[in-house]
C-alpha positions in Angstrom: 168.8 198.8 82.4 166.4 196.9 84.5 162.4 197.5 85.0 160.5 196.2 87.9 156.4 195.3 87.7 153.6 194.0 89.7 151.5 191.2 87.9 148.4 189.8 89.2 145.9 187.2 87.6 143.0 188.7 89.4 140.8 191.5 88.0 142.3 195.0 88.8 139.0 196.2 90.1 139.9 193.9 93.2 142.3 196.4 94.5 139.8 198.8 95.2 137.9 196.4 97.1 141.8 195.5 99.0 141.5 199.9 99.2 138.2 199.5 100.7 138.8 197.1 103.0 141.4 198.7 104.5 139.6 202.0 104.7 136.5 200.0 106.5 138.9 198.3 108.9 140.3 201.5 109.9 137.2 203.6 110.3 135.2 200.7 112.4 138.7 201.0 114.8 139.8 204.7 114.6 136.3 207.1 114.6 135.2 206.5 118.0 137.2 208.8 120.7 140.2 208.6 121.2 142.5 209.7 124.7 145.0 211.0 121.9 145.3 213.9 119.8 143.7 213.8 116.3 146.8 214.1 114.2 148.2 210.7 116.0 144.9 209.1 115.3 144.7 209.8 111.7 148.4 208.7 111.3 147.4 205.4 113.2 144.3 204.6 111.1 146.7 205.5 107.6 148.8 202.7 109.2 145.9 200.2 110.0 144.7 200.9 106.2 147.9 200.2 104.6 148.7 197.2 106.5 145.3 196.1 105.7 145.4 196.8 102.5 148.6 195.1 101.4 147.4 192.2 103.1 144.1 191.8 101.1 146.4 192.5 98.1 148.9 189.7 98.8 145.7 187.4 98.8 145.3 187.8 95.3 149.0 186.3 94.7 150.3 189.0 93.0 154.1 188.5 91.0 156.9 190.4 90.6 158.5 190.8 87.3 162.0 192.1 87.2 164.0 192.3 83.8 167.5 193.2 84.1 169.3 194.0 81.0 173.0 193.7 80.5 175.6 195.1 77.8 178.2 193.1 76.6 180.7 194.6 74.6 182.0 192.5 71.3 185.2 190.5 72.3 188.3 189.7 70.4 190.3 186.9 71.6 193.5 186.4 70.6 194.6 182.8 70.2 198.4 182.1 70.2 199.6 178.2 69.3 202.8 178.7 71.9 204.0 175.4 70.6 207.9 174.7 70.7 207.6 174.7 66.9 206.8 178.3 66.4 209.7 179.2 69.1 212.0 176.8 67.3 211.7 177.6 63.5 210.7 181.4 63.6 212.9 184.3 63.8 213.3 185.2 67.8 213.1 188.7 67.1 211.1 189.0 64.5 208.4 186.7 67.0 209.1 188.9 70.0 208.0 192.3 68.0 204.9 190.6 66.3 203.8 189.9 70.3 204.5 193.1 71.3 202.1 194.7 67.9 199.2 192.2 69.1 199.8 193.1 72.8 199.6 197.3 71.7 196.3 196.2 69.2 195.2 194.5 72.3 195.4 197.6 74.0 193.7 199.7 71.0 191.0 197.4 70.9 190.0 198.1 74.2 190.4 201.7 74.0 187.9 201.7 71.4 184.9 199.6 73.9 186.4 196.1 72.9 186.5 193.4 75.4 189.8 191.1 74.8 191.2 188.1 76.2 194.3 185.8 75.6 193.9 181.9 75.2 197.0 179.2 74.4 197.2 175.4 74.0 197.2 175.0 77.7 194.1 175.6 80.2 195.5 178.9 81.8 194.5 181.9 80.2 197.1 184.7 79.8 197.1 188.6 80.8 200.0 189.7 78.9 201.3 188.3 75.7 204.8 188.7 77.2 203.9 185.8 79.8 203.5 183.5 76.8 205.9 180.7 76.3 206.2 178.5 73.9 207.1 175.2 75.5 203.7 173.2 74.5 204.7 169.5 73.2 202.0 169.2 70.9 199.8 171.7 68.6 196.5 171.0 68.4 195.1 173.9 67.0 191.1 172.2 66.5 191.0 171.9 70.7 191.9 175.4 70.7 189.7 177.0 68.5 186.9 174.8 69.8 188.2 175.4 73.6 187.5 179.6 73.0 183.8 179.1 71.1 182.9 177.0 74.0 184.7 179.5 76.5 183.1 182.5 74.9 179.6 181.3 73.6 177.8 184.1 75.9 180.0 186.8 76.0 179.4 188.3 72.3 182.4 186.1 70.8 182.9 188.3 67.4 186.4 186.9 66.1 189.4 185.4 67.0 193.3 186.6 65.8 195.3 183.4 65.6 198.8 183.4 65.9 200.5 180.2 64.6 202.6 178.5 62.0 199.9 176.0 61.0 201.7 172.9 61.9 199.3 170.3 63.5 200.2 167.6 65.0 197.2 166.6 67.6 193.7 166.1 67.0 191.8 166.8 63.4 192.8 169.5 61.3 190.7 172.5 61.9 189.5 173.3 58.7 187.1 170.3 59.2 185.2 172.5 61.6 182.8 175.1 61.6 183.3 178.2 64.0 180.7 180.9 64.8 183.4 183.6 64.8 185.4 185.1 62.1 188.8 183.7 62.0 192.2 186.2 61.5 195.3 183.7 61.1 198.8 185.8 61.9 201.1 183.7 59.7 204.6 182.9 61.7 207.1 180.4 61.0 209.3 179.8 57.8 207.8 178.0 54.3 211.2 177.2 52.6 212.2 173.9 53.2 215.7 173.4 54.9 218.2 170.8 54.7 217.6 168.4 57.2 217.2 164.8 58.4 214.8 163.6 60.9 213.7 160.2 62.8 210.0 160.4 61.6 208.6 157.2 63.3 209.5 154.2 64.8 207.3 151.2 64.5 207.5 148.1 66.8 205.4 146.1 69.1 205.1 147.4 72.9 204.7 143.8 74.0 207.1 141.1 73.4 208.3 138.2 74.8 211.4 137.5 76.9 214.3 135.7 74.6 212.5 136.5 71.3 213.6 138.7 68.3 211.1 141.5 67.5 211.1 143.9 64.6 211.6 147.6 65.1 211.8 149.6 62.0 213.3 153.3 61.5 211.3 155.8 59.2 214.3 158.3 58.2 213.1 161.2 56.3 215.5 163.8 54.6 215.6 166.8 52.6 218.6 168.2 50.8 221.4 165.3 51.6 220.3 163.1 48.2 223.6 160.4 47.6 224.7 161.2 51.4 225.4 158.4 54.2 224.0 158.5 57.1 224.8 156.3 60.2 221.8 155.2 62.4 222.5 153.5 65.9 220.5 151.8 68.0 221.0 151.9 71.9 220.0 150.4 74.9 221.3 151.9 78.3 223.7 154.1 76.8 225.4 151.2 75.0 225.1 150.9 71.0 223.7 147.3 70.3 222.9 147.6 66.6 224.1 150.3 63.3 223.3 150.4 59.8 224.7 152.5 57.0 221.7 154.3 55.0 222.0 155.5 51.6 219.9 159.0 51.1 218.6 159.1 47.3 217.2 162.6 45.6 213.9 160.5 44.3 213.2 158.9 48.0 212.3 161.1 50.9 211.3 158.6 53.1 213.5 155.2 53.6 213.0 152.4 56.3 215.5 150.9 58.4 214.8 147.4 59.9 216.3 146.2 62.8 215.8 142.7 65.2 216.3 143.8 68.6 216.7 140.7 71.2 214.4 141.3 74.3 216.2 140.3 76.9 215.1 140.2 80.8 211.9 141.0 82.1 210.2 144.6 82.3 210.1 148.1 81.0 213.0 148.3 77.9 213.7 151.8 76.8 215.8 152.0 73.4 217.1 155.1 71.4 217.2 155.2 68.2 219.3 158.3 66.8 221.1 159.3 63.3 224.2 160.8 63.8 224.1 164.7 62.7 225.5 165.4 58.9 227.4 168.9 58.2 224.8 171.0 56.8 221.5 169.6 59.2 219.6 173.1 60.3 218.5 171.0 63.4 219.4 168.2 65.4 216.6 168.0 67.9 214.6 165.7 65.5 217.7 163.2 65.0 216.6 161.0 67.9 213.6 158.9 68.8 212.7 156.9 72.2 211.2 152.9 72.0 209.8 152.0 75.1 208.8 148.4 75.2 207.5 146.0 77.9 209.2 142.7 77.9 207.1 139.7 79.5 207.6 136.5 80.2 206.5 133.5 77.4 203.1 133.0 76.4 200.8 131.5 79.4 200.3 127.5 79.0 197.4 125.9 80.0 197.0 122.1 80.7 193.4 121.1 79.4 193.3 117.5 80.5 190.0 115.3 80.2 189.1 111.8 81.2 187.5 111.2 77.4 186.9 112.7 74.3 184.0 115.7 74.9 183.0 118.5 72.6 183.4 120.8 75.8 187.2 120.3 74.9 187.3 122.1 71.4 185.0 125.0 73.1 187.3 125.4 75.7 190.2 125.2 74.0 188.9 127.6 71.0 188.1 130.2 73.9 191.2 130.2 75.4 193.5 130.2 72.1 191.5 133.4 71.1 193.9 135.2 73.3 197.2 135.7 71.7 198.8 135.3 74.5 197.7 131.8 75.8 198.7 128.3 74.5 197.0 125.1 75.3 198.6 121.4 75.4 195.9 118.3 75.1 195.9 115.2 77.2 193.3 112.6 77.3 193.9 108.6 78.0 194.2 106.8 75.5 194.4 109.4 73.0 197.6 110.9 73.6 200.6 111.5 76.2 201.2 113.9 78.6 204.4 116.4 77.9 206.2 117.1 80.8 206.0 121.0 80.2 206.0 124.1 82.7 202.5 124.9 83.0 200.8 127.9 84.5 197.2 126.6 84.9 195.4 123.6 84.2 191.7 122.7 83.3 190.5 119.5 84.2 187.4 118.3 82.4 185.3 115.6 84.7 188.9 114.9 86.8 189.1 113.3 89.0 186.8 110.7 87.0 185.5 106.8 87.5 188.0 105.8 84.6 191.4 105.0 85.1 194.2 106.4 83.2 193.8 110.2 83.7 196.3 109.9 87.3 199.5 111.7 85.5 197.5 114.6 84.6 196.5 115.0 88.6 199.8 114.2 90.1 201.2 117.2 88.1 198.4 119.3 89.3 199.5 118.2 93.1 203.3 118.2 92.7 203.5 121.4 90.7 200.5 122.8 92.7 199.0 124.4 89.4 196.1 126.3 89.9 192.9 124.7 88.5 189.3 124.8 86.7 187.6 121.5 87.5 184.7 121.1 85.2 182.2 118.3 86.8 180.3 116.2 84.5 178.7 112.6 84.4 182.0 111.2 84.5 183.6 113.1 87.3 184.4 110.6 90.3 182.6 113.3 93.0 184.2 111.5 96.7 187.3 111.9 94.8 186.9 115.5 94.1 185.3 116.4 97.3 188.5 115.2 99.2 190.8 118.2 97.0 189.5 120.9 98.8 189.2 123.2 96.2 186.2 125.4 97.4 183.0 123.6 96.6 181.7 119.9 98.5 179.3 119.0 96.7 177.0 115.7 98.0 174.7 114.2 95.1 172.6 110.9 94.7 173.5 111.3 90.9 170.2 112.8 89.7 170.9 116.2 87.4 169.0 119.6 86.9 169.1 121.3 83.9 170.2 125.0 84.7 171.0 128.1 83.0 173.8 130.5 84.2 173.0 134.1 85.8 175.9 136.3 86.7 176.7 137.5 90.3 176.6 141.2 89.9 178.7 141.5 93.0 181.4 139.2 91.6 184.1 142.0 90.9 187.4 140.4 90.4 186.9 140.6 86.3 184.3 142.2 84.3 182.2 140.5 82.0 181.0 142.5 78.8 177.7 144.6 79.2 175.5 142.6 77.1 176.8 139.1 79.2 173.2 138.9 81.3 171.4 139.2 78.3 173.5 136.6 76.1 173.8 134.1 79.2 170.0 134.1 79.4 170.3 133.0 75.7 172.4 130.0 76.2 170.2 126.4 76.2 170.4 124.6 79.5 173.4 122.3 81.0 173.3 119.4 83.0 174.4 120.0 86.9 174.4 117.7 89.4 171.6 117.7 91.8 172.5 117.7 95.7 173.6 120.1 98.9 176.3 122.4 97.5 178.7 123.5 100.0 181.2 126.8 99.7 184.2 127.1 101.4 184.3 130.5 103.2 187.4 131.7 100.7 184.7 130.9 97.5 183.1 133.1 95.7 180.6 132.7 93.0 180.6 134.1 89.3 177.5 132.3 88.2 174.8 131.0 89.4 172.3 128.6 88.6 168.8 129.6 87.4 166.1 126.6 87.0 163.2 127.8 84.7 162.9 131.6 85.7 163.9 131.0 89.1 166.9 132.2 90.2 168.3 130.1 93.1 171.7 130.7 95.4 173.4 127.4 94.0 177.0 128.3 92.3 177.1 127.4 89.0 180.8 128.3 88.7 183.1 129.7 91.3 186.6 130.5 92.4 188.2 129.7 95.6 191.7 131.7 96.8 193.7 129.4 99.3 197.0 130.9 100.0 199.0 131.4 96.8 197.0 129.2 95.2 194.0 129.8 93.0 191.0 127.0 92.2 187.5 127.3 89.9 185.0 124.6 89.7 182.5 124.7 87.0 179.8 122.4 87.4 178.3 122.0 84.0 179.2 119.7 81.1 178.1 120.3 78.1 179.0 124.0 77.6 180.0 123.4 74.2 176.4 124.1 72.9 177.1 127.9 74.8 179.9 128.5 72.4 177.9 127.3 69.7 174.5 129.5 70.4 176.2 132.6 71.0 178.1 132.2 67.9 175.0 131.4 65.7 173.0 134.2 67.1 175.9 137.2 67.2 178.6 136.1 64.4 181.4 136.0 67.6 180.8 134.1 70.9 182.4 137.0 72.7 180.8 136.7 76.1 181.9 132.7 76.3 186.0 133.3 75.1 186.2 136.3 77.6 184.5 134.3 80.5 187.2 131.3 80.0 189.5 133.7 79.1 189.5 135.9 82.2 188.9 132.8 84.0 192.4 131.5 83.4 193.9 134.7 83.7 192.3 135.3 87.3 193.6 131.1 88.2 197.0 132.4 86.8 197.1 135.8 88.5 199.0 135.2 92.3 197.2 136.4 95.5 197.9 139.8 96.1 199.0 139.7 99.7 200.3 143.4 99.7 198.5 145.8 102.2 200.0 148.6 100.6 199.3 148.8 96.7 200.5 152.3 95.3 200.8 152.2 91.2 200.6 154.6 88.4 197.3 155.2 86.8 198.9 154.5 83.9 201.8 152.3 82.8 202.8 154.5 80.2 202.9 158.6 79.8 203.7 161.0 77.1 206.1 163.9 78.6 203.1 166.0 78.1 200.9 164.1 80.5 200.8 165.0 84.3 201.5 161.6 86.3 199.1 160.4 88.7 199.7 157.6 91.1 196.8 155.9 93.1 197.2 154.5 96.3 195.4 151.8 98.5 196.5 150.7 101.7 194.7 147.6 104.2 194.4 146.4 107.7 195.4 142.7 108.6 192.0 141.8 107.6 192.8 143.4 104.0 190.0 145.7 104.4 190.4 149.1 103.2 191.7 151.9 105.6 192.7 156.2 104.8 194.3 158.6 105.8 198.0 156.6 106.0 201.1 158.9 105.1 202.7 157.4 101.8 206.0 158.1 101.2 206.7 157.7 97.3 210.0 157.8 95.4 210.2 157.7 92.0 213.7 157.1 90.4 214.9 157.9 86.3 217.4 156.8 84.7 219.5 160.0 85.5 219.7 158.3 89.0 218.0 160.9 90.3 215.3 160.9 92.9 212.2 162.4 93.2 210.5 162.5 96.9 206.5 163.0 97.4 204.1 162.6 100.8 200.9 162.1 100.8 198.0 160.8 102.0 195.5 158.4 100.9 191.6 159.1 101.6 188.3 157.8 100.7 187.5 159.9 97.8 191.1 161.4 96.5 193.2 158.0 96.8 196.4 158.9 95.0 198.9 162.2 93.8 199.7 164.1 91.4 203.2 164.4 90.4 203.2 166.7 87.3 205.0 166.1 84.0 208.2 164.2 83.8 210.8 164.1 80.9 210.7 160.9 78.7 212.5 157.8 79.8 211.9 154.7 81.9 211.3 155.3 85.5 211.3 152.9 89.1 209.2 153.8 92.4 209.3 152.8 95.7 206.6 153.5 98.0 206.6 153.2 102.1 204.1 153.7 104.8 203.6 152.7 108.4 200.5 150.6 108.8 199.3 149.9 112.5 203.2 150.0 113.5 204.6 148.0 110.7 206.6 149.3 107.5 205.1 148.3 104.2 206.4 148.9 100.9 205.4 148.2 97.1 207.3 149.1 94.1 207.2 148.9 90.3 208.2 151.0 87.2 206.3 152.7 84.6 207.3 154.8 81.1 207.4 158.1 80.5 207.4 158.4 76.0 209.3 161.5 74.9 207.1 162.7 72.3 209.3 165.1 70.2 206.6 166.3 67.4 207.5 169.6 67.5 210.8 169.3 66.1 209.7 166.9 63.4 208.3 169.7 60.5 210.3 172.7 60.7 208.3 174.0 57.7 205.8 176.3 58.2 201.8 175.2 57.1 200.5 178.9 55.9 197.9 176.9 53.9 196.0 175.4 56.5 195.8 179.2 58.3 194.9 180.4 54.5 192.1 177.8 54.4 190.9 178.7 57.9 190.3 182.2 56.8 188.9 181.4 54.0 186.4 179.5 55.7 185.4 182.0 57.9 185.2 184.9 55.4 188.6 186.3 56.5 191.9 186.6 54.6 196.0 185.4 55.9 197.9 188.0 57.6 201.5 188.7 58.3 203.3 189.9 61.0 203.6 193.1 59.1 200.1 193.4 58.0 199.3 193.6 61.6 198.1 197.5 61.2 195.9 196.4 58.3 194.8 193.4 60.6 193.2 196.1 63.4 191.8 198.5 60.8 189.5 195.2 59.9 188.7 194.8 63.1 187.4 198.2 63.2 185.7 198.5 60.4 183.7 195.3 60.8 181.8 197.2 63.3 180.6 194.5 65.7 178.1 195.7 68.0 176.9 195.1 71.5 174.8 192.5 72.4 172.3 193.1 75.0 171.1 190.1 77.0 167.8 190.2 79.0 167.5 188.0 82.1 163.6 187.9 83.7 162.5 186.8 87.2 158.9 186.1 88.3 158.5 185.5 92.0 155.6 185.9 93.9 155.6 189.1 96.4 154.3 186.9 98.9 158.1 185.4 99.3 159.6 189.3 99.9 160.9 189.1 102.6 161.5 192.7 103.1 157.8 193.3 102.6 156.8 190.9 105.4 159.1 192.9 107.7 157.9 195.8 106.7 154.5 195.0 107.4 155.7 193.5 110.9 157.4 196.7 111.8 154.2 198.8 110.8 151.9 196.7 113.3 154.5 196.9 115.9 154.6 200.7 115.8 150.8 200.8 115.7 150.8 198.4 118.5 153.3 200.7 120.5 151.7 203.9 120.0 148.1 202.3 120.7 150.1 200.5 124.2 151.8 204.0 124.8 148.9 206.0 125.0 146.8 204.2 127.0 144.7 201.6 124.6 144.9 198.4 123.3 
């Protein structure tokens, strides 16, 4: 039902004035003698009366109020837990019969005037119960029920029929949420414990260093196999590398089985833990679990060399070692000797210096071509420093300035914490050499100098990339006060530590010269995730370019290769290749850029979840609690007729939604064309009959 009304803020008596104005205008124009018949004269006078009266009425600013009412019938949503556990641990014939009964109930409700819909754990809605496939690898009932509430908020949602076994293995428990509708759970699955052995979980470090042994702990659970012995084997690339016998105990349903595994090689490694099946097991689907680790090179070694003892050394060393992947070696002439090791990065405090004795550290940096962070101070030998060509050339008369640090917002090689700018302003001023500073073309500023409240364009910290070597220069000494001040104000010197560790990481990273960069959005996926690849292409000047045709080949452990072709775009630079089975994958991407073949390659891991096979016992208590929370009860498949009657007896009512629109009458286009048409008709008739 709809209604239409005219509203005006002016006095209704003014409408009479509008009619009078129209009548006066028509009388003045058509009261004289005319060459056409009187009936036509009256008709023309009426046209002029209508047009003038309406125009006068529009001057009053009338509004049109339109109210439309929509009747929405009560909606019953059938939410189906289409996880693998429902199909694995339920009688297939009984489950199919339950689906058919629910479909019949849906049709009966629609005949009674109800609106219905089907919702599953996935995003897609199903048209019929028969279309539902039980393939979801996880069960998140809380997300399912919340999505139903969000999707049908304004559609008169009356109730939700939930078909589930009550097993939840992702998200929060749905019993902790309050839903604005009545929940009717239908319980399927078997609540009787079955004889089974399963690998419940694996505990291990995701990242391990090459050559080290790392612990991998297996948690086994059993039901009904007390006194029996099982064999647990650990495999890599199909080869058994370790095995252990486990004696199950009646009073101990869960047992831990530890392995010590040698991390050999580099890159992603795939391990399989399996319990050999025992006679009488209900299912062997949960006897296997997979572990994926990333084997990396040993810790990054940082040489920390100084011309003389200084508080900066302690502060920088503590900041570097706040990252467990870094280790430092200290060298100060006359204090300790330089250890001849394979270093990855060097930090040189006031080196080259005016004092002799630090030449071994400088020679090591030159010979090994090590990336280095140069920290300038009063003992620095500036002429020798300038000859190193590390991105900054400094000409100073020996005078110093006291400056604070300001981050460069355009620097993007690494990110500082969001509160970095505020904390940097809290740091006490540091002394820097005063003079002329020249930056090499391939040098980027990380921190600028600020004198008092004036921000300058002089760098305080800068990094240079030259070929495959990187160098950084910090023009300030006495930064130990920065770390001390931040720790005093905020308990932890987060910004100082992250600035130093990020800088060391940047110096250690080789320069990326690749003109084609294709990489997965994540290094690890689960078998239920959609795998997405991003792609970047560059010209010879290393400027990003788009529209390049890229071929991506992905090879799994089964040696099967999947090929995808796509183009990188400015706003959509990647490709979604869908879900993949669990395992270790390698990929190769190729593209022709300016008639030159470019290539990129890498690896990623898809982790097999196997969550649905872990628990073969349905949790009907959870469904009972859900029903109690919403004022309903728990139903079983043989009670679906009673469920239908309960829904109909609840007598859910239709809801009427009203929508009101208020518009200016003068904005109606059809009214403009109507008045224009009337004026044209009047003009044409007068013209045709010999008048104006």
